[in-house]
C-alpha positions in Angstrom: -70.1 -85.8 79.7 -72.4 -87.0 77.0 -71.5 -89.5 74.2 -68.1 -91.0 73.7 -67.6 -89.6 70.2 -69.5 -87.5 67.7 -68.4 -86.5 64.2 -70.1 -83.6 62.6 -70.5 -83.5 58.8 -70.2 -79.9 57.5 -72.6 -79.5 54.5 -74.3 -76.6 52.7 -76.7 -78.8 50.7 -78.6 -82.0 50.7 -76.4 -84.8 49.6 -77.4 -88.3 48.5 -74.5 -90.0 50.3 -75.0 -88.2 53.6 -74.4 -90.5 56.5 -77.2 -90.7 59.1 -76.3 -92.8 62.1 -75.5 -92.3 65.8 -71.8 -91.5 65.0 -72.4 -88.8 62.5 -74.4 -85.5 62.8 -74.8 -83.5 59.5 -74.6 -79.8 60.2 -76.1 -77.3 57.8 -73.5 -74.6 57.6 -74.3 -71.0 56.8 -77.9 -71.4 58.0 -78.0 -67.6 58.8 -77.2 -66.9 55.2 -79.4 -69.5 53.5 -82.8 -70.1 55.1 -83.5 -73.2 53.1 -84.2 -76.1 55.6 -82.2 -79.2 54.6 -83.5 -81.1 57.6 -80.1 -81.2 59.3 -78.8 -79.6 62.5 -78.3 -75.9 61.8 -75.2 -74.0 62.7 -77.1 -70.9 63.8 -78.5 -72.4 67.0 -76.9 -71.5 70.3 -73.5 -69.9 70.4 -72.5 -69.7 66.8 -70.8 -67.8 63.9 -73.1 -69.0 61.2 -73.2 -65.6 59.5 -69.5 -65.9 58.8 -69.8 -69.1 56.7 -69.2 -67.3 53.4 -65.7 -66.5 54.8 -65.1 -69.3 57.2 -66.5 -72.3 55.3 -66.7 -75.5 57.4 -65.3 -73.7 60.4 -68.8 -72.5 61.3 -69.6 -76.1 62.0 -66.5 -76.6 64.0 -67.3 -73.5 66.1 -70.9 -74.7 66.6 -69.7 -78.2 67.8 -67.1 -76.6 70.1 -69.6 -74.4 71.8 -72.7 -76.6 71.8 -71.8 -80.3 71.8 -71.2 -82.6 74.7 -69.0 -85.6 73.9 -65.6 -86.9 75.0 -64.3 -86.7 71.5 -65.5 -84.4 68.7 -64.7 -84.6 65.1 -65.2 -82.6 61.9 -65.5 -84.1 58.4 -67.0 -82.7 55.2 -69.9 -84.0 53.1 -67.4 -84.9 50.3 -64.4 -86.0 52.6 -64.5 -88.6 55.3 -62.1 -90.7 57.3 -61.5 -94.2 55.9 -62.0 -97.3 58.0 -61.0 -101.0 57.6 -62.9 -101.3 54.3 -61.0 -98.5 52.7 -60.7 -99.3 48.9 -62.6 -102.5 49.4 -65.4 -102.7 46.9 -67.0 -100.0 44.7 -69.3 -98.4 47.2 -67.3 -95.7 48.8 -69.8 -95.3 51.7 -68.6 -98.7 52.9 -65.0 -97.3 53.0 -65.9 -94.8 55.7 -65.0 -95.5 59.3 -67.8 -96.7 61.6 -68.4 -96.2 65.3 -67.4 -99.7 66.1 -64.1 -99.2 64.4 -63.5 -95.7 65.8 -64.3 -96.1 69.5 -61.5 -98.6 70.3 -59.0 -96.2 68.6 -59.9 -93.5 71.1 -58.4 -95.6 73.9 -55.0 -95.3 72.2 -55.2 -92.0 70.5 -56.1 -88.4 71.6 -56.0 -87.0 68.0 -57.0 -88.6 64.7 -56.1 -86.8 61.5 -56.2 -87.3 57.7 -53.0 -88.6 56.2 -50.6 -85.7 55.5 -50.9 -84.0 52.1 -47.5 -83.7 50.4 -46.6 -81.0 47.9 -43.1 -82.2 47.2 -42.1 -79.2 45.0 -43.8 -76.6 47.2 -43.7 -75.5 50.8 -47.0 -74.8 52.6 -46.3 -71.1 52.2 -45.3 -71.2 48.6 -48.3 -73.3 47.6 -50.6 -70.9 49.4 -48.9 -67.9 47.7 -49.3 -69.4 44.3 -52.9 -70.6 44.7 -54.3 -67.8 47.0 -52.9 -64.6 48.5 -49.8 -64.7 50.7 -50.6 -61.5 52.6 -53.2 -63.5 54.4 -50.5 -65.7 55.9 -48.2 -62.7 56.4 -50.8 -60.9 58.5 -51.6 -64.2 60.3 -47.9 -64.3 61.2 -48.0 -60.8 62.6 -51.0 -61.7 64.7 -49.3 -64.8 66.1 -46.2 -62.8 67.0 -48.4 -60.3 68.8 -50.9 -62.6 70.6 -49.0 -65.9 70.9 -45.3 -65.1 70.5 -44.3 -68.5 71.8 -45.8 -69.9 68.6 -43.9 -67.6 66.2 -40.9 -69.8 65.6 -43.1 -72.9 65.2 -45.3 -71.2 62.7 -42.3 -70.2 60.6 -41.0 -73.7 60.7 -44.3 -75.2 59.7 -45.0 -72.9 56.7 -41.6 -73.9 55.3 -42.5 -77.6 55.3 -43.6 -79.4 52.2 -46.4 -81.4 53.9 -49.1 -80.8 56.4 -52.5 -81.9 57.7 -55.1 -80.3 55.4 -58.9 -80.3 54.9 -59.9 -79.1 58.4 -60.6 -82.7 59.3 -59.9 -83.8 62.8 -61.1 -86.0 65.7 -59.9 -84.8 69.0 -60.4 -85.2 72.7 -62.7 -82.4 73.9 -60.2 -80.6 76.2 -57.7 -80.5 73.4 -60.4 -79.3 70.9 -61.3 -76.5 73.4 -57.7 -75.4 73.6 -57.3 -75.5 69.8 -60.5 -73.6 69.1 -59.8 -70.9 71.7 -56.5 -70.3 70.0 -57.7 -70.6 66.4 -60.7 -68.4 66.6 -58.9 -65.7 68.5 -56.4 -65.5 65.7 -59.0 -65.7 62.9 -61.3 -63.0 64.4 -58.4 -60.7 64.6 -57.4 -61.5 61.0 -60.9 -60.7 60.0 -60.7 -57.3 61.7 -57.6 -56.5 59.7 -58.5 -58.0 56.3 -62.2 -58.4 56.0 -63.0 -60.0 52.6 -60.3 -58.0 50.7 -62.9 -57.5 47.9 -62.2 -61.0 46.7 -64.6 -63.2 44.8 -66.8 -65.7 46.6 -64.3 -68.5 46.3 -61.2 -66.6 47.4 -62.9 -64.7 50.3 -63.3 -68.0 52.1 -59.6 -67.8 53.0 -60.2 -68.0 56.8 -60.9 -71.7 56.4 -57.7 -72.1 54.3 -55.6 -70.2 56.8 -56.9 -72.5 59.5 -55.6 -75.5 57.6 -52.1 -74.0 57.8 -52.1 -72.8 61.3 -53.5 -76.0 62.7 -50.2 -77.6 61.9 -48.4 -74.9 63.9 -50.7 -75.4 66.8 -50.2 -79.2 66.7 -46.4 -78.9 66.4 -46.3 -76.7 69.4 -48.3 -79.2 71.4 -45.7 -81.8 70.5 -42.8 -79.5 71.5 -44.4 -78.7 74.8 -45.3 -82.3 75.6 -49.0 -81.5 75.7 -49.7 -84.1 73.0 -47.6 -87.3 72.6 -46.9 -88.0 68.9 -47.6 -91.7 69.7 -51.2 -90.8 70.6 -51.9 -89.3 67.2 -53.2 -91.5 64.4 -53.6 -90.9 60.7 -56.4 -92.3 58.5 -56.9 -92.2 54.8 -59.4 -89.8 53.3 -62.5 -91.1 51.5 -63.7 -88.7 48.7 -67.4 -88.9 47.9 -68.7 -87.4 44.7 -66.6 -86.4 41.7 -62.9 -85.7 42.1 -60.7 -85.2 39.1 -57.0 -85.8 39.9 -55.9 -84.5 36.4 -57.7 -81.2 36.9 -56.1 -80.8 40.3 -52.7 -81.5 39.0 -53.1 -79.1 36.1 -54.4 -76.3 38.4 -51.5 -77.0 40.8 -48.9 -76.6 38.1 -50.6 -73.6 36.5 -50.6 -71.9 39.9 -47.0 -72.6 40.6 -45.5 -71.8 37.2 -48.0 -69.4 35.6 -49.3 -67.5 38.6 -52.9 -68.6 38.0 -54.9 -68.5 41.3 -57.4 -71.2 42.2 -60.9 -70.2 41.2 -62.9 -73.1 42.6 -62.6 -76.3 44.5 -61.6 -79.6 42.9 
């Protein structure tokens, strides 16, 4: 086994606030689709699905890490979203809010899985929110696939999509053996979903739905691990999310309400 822990930063562009130290490894996603060299680790080296990045988003970085990295714990973050550490909300420099290796490593003696704090929708279930902002048939077909390939997960999936909160953003730090089990399950489902739905002739933003479906079904996978005693809830920790760059809460709220009450689908990230 190699290092204790490595966090990959999924990015498609050079970013002024990118973190370069021995905990973080920036991974240029979609390197097969964009030959511009950002100077970061490319996701089209070794066993990879880089060419699917226009549909799978940051999951091409997760796949690359799963297949090509050697560490006891592997994590995925995003160039705009990171896990917060002890200095979260201390001072104005958000880079200082992000968790460091010296803070993270001791946690791994207590926790097998580290996640962002749950996102709560209050007036929406995970399913209804997805239906209003994207296209619900994507979750319906996913449900069909789970029933066919992993019927033992079917009831858990139905329970999860009717909850009003969940772990979002495809952010995770996980023990390697658990990550292996999750990714084996996840990509088996997504590859079958892709066979059935393709891009659905959607625009560039909406056709990236495979990454969004994974946010939902991760919660089903995790809940099933709790039910089966594979993962102890006491060994799961939640950390705050540090947002780098511009994030407009008011625009998010307006888009959320317009999707729910006026049927206006999301057209871009916020």
